[in-house]
N, C-alpha and C positions, 0 to 999 in steps of 0.2 A: 504494500500500500504506500502510496505516495503521500507524504505529509504535505498538507497545504499550509502555506503561510497565511493564516487568517489573522488579520489585524483585529484585535478586540477593540470595541468602541471605548474611548476614554470617558471617564465620568465627567459630567457637566460641572463646571466650576462655579456657576452662578445659580442663585435661588430663583425659582419660578415665582414671580410676583403677581401673576394674574389672579390667583385666588385671594391674595391679600388685598388687592385693589377692589375686587368684587365685594369683599366683606366690608371694606371701608366705605364704599358707595352705599351699601345697604344701611350701614349705621348712619351715614349722613342723611339719607332720605328719612330714616326713622326720627332722627333729631329734628329735622325741619318740620315733620308732621306733628311732633309732640310739643313744639314750642307754641305757647299761647299767642294769640293774635294781640298785638300791642294796640291799645287805643291811644289816639292822639289828643285826648282831652283829659283834663284833671278836674275832678269834682271837688269843689271847695265849699265849705259852709261859711260864707263871709257874713259879717254882721251887716244889718241894713240900717239906714238912717245915719245921722251924724253923731259922732261921739261927743259927750259933754266936754266942755273945755276944762282943763286942769285948773283947780282952785288956786294953785300957786305955781309960779314959774320955777322950774328945777334949777338948782344951783349948778353952774358950769365951772369945771376946773380945767384950765388950759395947762396941759402937760407937754412941754416941748423938749425935744432932744436935738442938741446943736451939732454942728459939723464935727466938733472935737469930742463929742460924746457927753458933753455937759447937759444936765437935766435942769429944766426950769419948771417950778410949780407956781402957776399964776404969776410968772415973771420974776420970781425969786429963785436964785440959784440954790440947788440942792447939792450939798458937798459930797455925799457918798450914798451908797445903796442903803445903808441903815437909816439914814435920814429920810430917804424916799419912802422906805417901808413904814416909817413912823407916820408920815403924811397920809399914806394909803390906809393904814389901820384906823387913823382918826376919821377919815372920810367914810370908811366902811362901817364904822360904829354908829354913824348918824342914822336917825330913824328914816329919813328920806335920803337915800344915797345920791350924791351929786353925779352929774354926767361928766365923764372924763373925756376931754377932747385931746387926743394924742396927735401932735404935729411934729413928725420927725423931719429934720433937714434932709435935703436930697443927698448930701455927702455924709450923713451920719452913719457911724458903724452899725451894721446889721445886728451884731451881737448885743450892742447896748440897747437898741430898740427892742429886740426880742426879750432881753432881760427885764426891761420896764414892763412890757406886756405880760410876761410871765408873773411878775410880782403883783400886778393888778389883779390877775386872775386868781393867783394862789391866796391872796389876802382877802378875797371875797367881794370885790367890787363887781357889780353886774352890768353897769352902763359904761361901756368903753367904745369910743368911736374914733376912727382915723379921719383926720381933717387935713386938707391941703394936698389931696392926692393928685390934683391937676398938675402939680410940679413934676410928676413922673411921666407925663405924657410927652411923646416925642415932638 
């Protein structure tokens, strides 16, 4: 008998990805079907009529952070963080808390502004607003 030189087929080196793609497509279709339809309206229960005017005007505290990181409380320089926290504690202890209008300078260090905001929040003042944001517009 003559031996034939039969070449054996070499094993395939890459994975057959067709079943994987089929499974992924089925999962994608199932996901699309099960996602609820998003409504483009938001139902709100808003009060009707005019709100009665406030009997007293709220006290406003101007809190400014300068370019060099210096803090001013109603125009008076605050020497350090402890003095600032003393001012904040006394404002938070009032029966009607004042509104804090924070006005950071455009060149003020971010860390200092963030520290002032964190102190206001940590010490219990609820009415904090950023004032003068128009200076950041291009």
